matplotlib code that plots the C-alpha trace (Angstrom):
import matplotlib.pyplot as plt

x = [163.4, 167.0, 167.1, 168.2, 172.0, 172.5, 174.5, 177.5, 178.1, 176.6, 173.8, 174.2, 173.6, 172.7, 174.5, 173.2, 175.5, 174.5, 174.4, 176.8, 176.1, 179.3, 179.9, 180.4, 177.3, 175.1, 176.8, 175.8, 172.6, 172.0, 173.5, 172.7, 168.9, 168.6, 170.0, 168.1, 164.8, 165.6, 165.8, 162.4, 160.9, 162.0, 160.9, 157.8, 155.2, 152.6, 149.3, 146.8, 144.4, 146.7, 144.5, 144.9, 146.1, 149.1, 150.1, 150.4, 152.5, 154.5, 154.8, 158.9, 158.1, 156.9, 160.3, 161.7, 160.4, 163.5, 161.8, 162.5, 165.3, 168.7, 170.3, 174.2, 176.1, 179.3, 181.8, 181.3, 177.7, 179.2, 181.9, 179.3, 177.3, 180.4, 181.4, 178.1, 178.5, 181.6, 179.7, 177.2, 180.0, 181.8, 184.4, 184.2, 187.2, 187.8, 188.6, 184.8, 183.5, 185.6, 185.0, 181.3, 179.6, 179.0, 179.9, 176.1, 174.5, 172.0, 171.8, 168.2, 167.2, 164.4, 166.2, 168.3, 168.3, 171.7, 172.4, 175.8, 179.4, 179.5, 176.5, 176.4, 179.8, 179.8, 176.8, 179.4, 182.5, 180.8, 179.5, 182.9, 182.8, 179.6, 179.8, 182.9, 181.5, 179.0, 178.3, 176.1, 174.3, 172.6, 172.3, 170.3, 170.1, 167.0, 166.7, 169.4, 168.0, 168.7, 165.5, 165.2, 169.1, 169.1, 170.2, 167.8, 169.1, 167.6, 170.1, 170.1, 172.7, 173.9, 175.3, 177.6, 177.2, 180.6, 180.8, 177.8, 178.5, 174.6, 174.0, 170.7, 169.8, 168.2, 166.5, 166.4, 165.9, 168.7, 167.7, 170.9, 170.0, 172.8, 173.6, 175.1, 178.9, 177.0, 178.0, 175.8, 173.4, 170.7, 170.9, 168.0, 168.1, 164.2, 164.1, 161.9, 161.3, 159.0, 159.1, 160.7, 158.5, 156.5, 154.4, 154.4, 157.7, 159.6, 161.3, 162.9, 164.0, 165.3, 167.3, 168.2, 169.9, 171.8, 173.0, 174.0, 176.4, 179.0, 179.9, 181.0, 182.3, 185.2, 185.9, 188.4, 188.3, 187.5, 190.3, 189.2, 188.6, 186.2]
y = [47.7, 49.0, 52.6, 53.8, 54.7, 58.5, 59.6, 61.8, 63.2, 67.0, 67.2, 68.7, 72.2, 73.5, 76.6, 79.2, 81.5, 84.5, 84.3, 86.5, 88.5, 88.4, 91.3, 89.1, 87.3, 90.8, 91.7, 88.7, 88.7, 92.4, 92.1, 88.9, 89.1, 92.3, 90.6, 87.4, 89.7, 92.0, 88.9, 87.1, 90.5, 91.1, 87.7, 87.9, 89.0, 91.9, 90.9, 91.5, 93.1, 96.1, 99.1, 102.4, 104.2, 101.8, 101.9, 105.5, 105.7, 103.0, 105.1, 104.8, 100.7, 101.6, 102.6, 99.3, 98.6, 97.2, 99.1, 102.5, 104.1, 104.6, 107.9, 108.2, 110.1, 111.9, 114.0, 114.0, 112.3, 109.2, 109.2, 109.1, 106.5, 104.3, 105.2, 104.1, 100.9, 100.1, 100.2, 97.9, 95.2, 95.5, 97.4, 100.4, 102.9, 105.8, 107.9, 107.0, 108.6, 111.7, 112.0, 111.5, 111.4, 114.7, 113.7, 114.4, 112.6, 109.9, 106.7, 104.3, 101.0, 99.4, 97.8, 101.0, 104.9, 106.1, 109.4, 110.8, 109.1, 107.5, 105.6, 105.1, 104.4, 100.8, 99.6, 99.7, 98.5, 95.7, 94.2, 92.6, 90.5, 88.8, 89.0, 88.8, 88.9, 90.8, 91.3, 93.8, 91.7, 94.8, 98.7, 101.0, 104.9, 106.0, 109.8, 112.1, 115.7, 119.3, 120.1, 118.2, 117.2, 113.6, 110.5, 107.4, 103.8, 100.4, 97.5, 93.7, 92.5, 89.4, 88.5, 85.6, 84.8, 84.0, 80.4, 79.2, 79.9, 80.7, 83.3, 85.9, 88.1, 91.2, 94.1, 97.7, 101.1, 103.8, 107.2, 109.4, 113.0, 115.5, 118.9, 122.2, 120.2, 117.0, 115.5, 112.6, 113.9, 111.1, 107.8, 105.8, 102.0, 100.9, 97.1, 96.0, 100.2, 100.1, 102.9, 101.8, 100.6, 103.5, 101.2, 101.7, 101.1, 100.3, 103.9, 103.1, 99.8, 101.0, 103.8, 101.2, 99.0, 102.4, 103.2, 99.4, 98.4, 100.8, 99.1, 96.1, 97.8, 100.1, 102.4, 104.8, 108.1, 111.1, 114.0, 116.6, 119.2, 117.1]
z = [111.5, 110.4, 109.6, 106.1, 105.5, 105.5, 102.3, 103.5, 100.3, 100.0, 97.9, 94.3, 94.0, 90.3, 89.2, 86.8, 84.5, 83.1, 79.3, 77.1, 74.1, 72.0, 69.9, 66.5, 67.0, 67.5, 64.3, 62.3, 63.7, 62.6, 59.0, 58.1, 59.0, 57.2, 53.9, 54.5, 55.2, 52.1, 49.8, 51.3, 50.5, 47.1, 46.2, 47.5, 44.9, 45.5, 46.6, 44.1, 47.0, 47.9, 48.2, 45.9, 49.1, 49.5, 46.1, 45.8, 49.3, 47.7, 44.8, 44.4, 44.0, 40.8, 39.7, 39.3, 36.0, 34.1, 30.7, 32.1, 30.1, 32.0, 32.9, 32.2, 35.0, 34.4, 36.5, 40.5, 40.1, 38.5, 41.3, 44.1, 42.1, 42.0, 45.4, 46.7, 44.7, 46.1, 49.4, 48.4, 47.1, 50.9, 49.5, 52.3, 52.4, 54.4, 51.1, 49.6, 52.7, 52.5, 49.0, 48.9, 51.9, 54.7, 58.0, 59.2, 56.4, 57.4, 55.8, 56.0, 55.3, 56.8, 59.8, 60.5, 60.4, 61.4, 62.1, 61.2, 60.3, 63.9, 63.1, 59.1, 58.9, 60.9, 58.7, 55.9, 57.5, 59.1, 56.1, 54.7, 58.1, 57.2, 53.5, 51.9, 48.7, 47.3, 43.4, 41.4, 39.2, 37.7, 38.1, 36.2, 37.0, 36.6, 37.7, 38.0, 38.9, 40.7, 42.4, 43.8, 44.0, 43.7, 42.3, 41.8, 40.6, 40.9, 41.5, 42.1, 44.7, 45.4, 48.8, 49.9, 53.7, 55.6, 56.7, 55.4, 51.6, 51.5, 48.6, 49.0, 46.2, 47.0, 44.8, 46.0, 44.9, 46.1, 46.6, 47.0, 48.2, 47.8, 48.8, 46.6, 46.3, 45.2, 48.5, 50.0, 53.1, 53.1, 51.2, 51.3, 50.3, 49.8, 49.7, 46.7, 46.4, 49.2, 51.7, 54.9, 57.9, 59.9, 61.7, 65.6, 67.2, 64.2, 63.9, 67.8, 66.5, 63.4, 65.6, 68.2, 65.9, 64.1, 67.6, 68.8, 65.8, 66.3, 70.0, 67.9, 64.5, 64.6, 61.8, 60.8, 62.1, 59.8, 60.1, 62.7, 60.0, 58.1]

ax = plt.figure().add_subplot(projection="3d")
ax.plot(x, y, z, "-o")
ax.set_aspect("equal")
plt.show()
């Protein structure tokens, strides 16, 4: 019996390459998933079996009643409202933050909790990269008080996703807490008027999102004296 011929060529070698996470992809995943989640959350009807305790915890959600009378703002408070609306419309500028935000302010939504300018500014400056078009469909101020010092308004916003042309509509209750000079110290974007998630691990994930995005979105620097 003749022996089998030996193949002189070397055996194929399989090579594994480490995957890379690119900044733009991370930014798009963070922002697009946020808006998509908000749109789904806003369009989902409330369950009729929710407990009385749950309704009490989400008392701000009742503020999304379209029949509530609208409050008219003037002076500095109107400027603050207009500046925040510009941010939601994907038109951030350094002047807005110098004029209406404290450098140590806090920004919160269901997917992030940002502490200070270095964390909250990338949230806004990153928006035009993914949502070049953002339109306010409706805006209604429902409260403006001095004790507590805050503005509350409900809005309906339509975002267009870059490259896809997909439009997402989301409703939210925006709560703006102010200092004695009517500068923003805390801004809550409450999707569908509901409180931010408090389940186990949610706070850690929101902080992780806030601390990660600044790695990939550059923002103008505030003046040293600010």
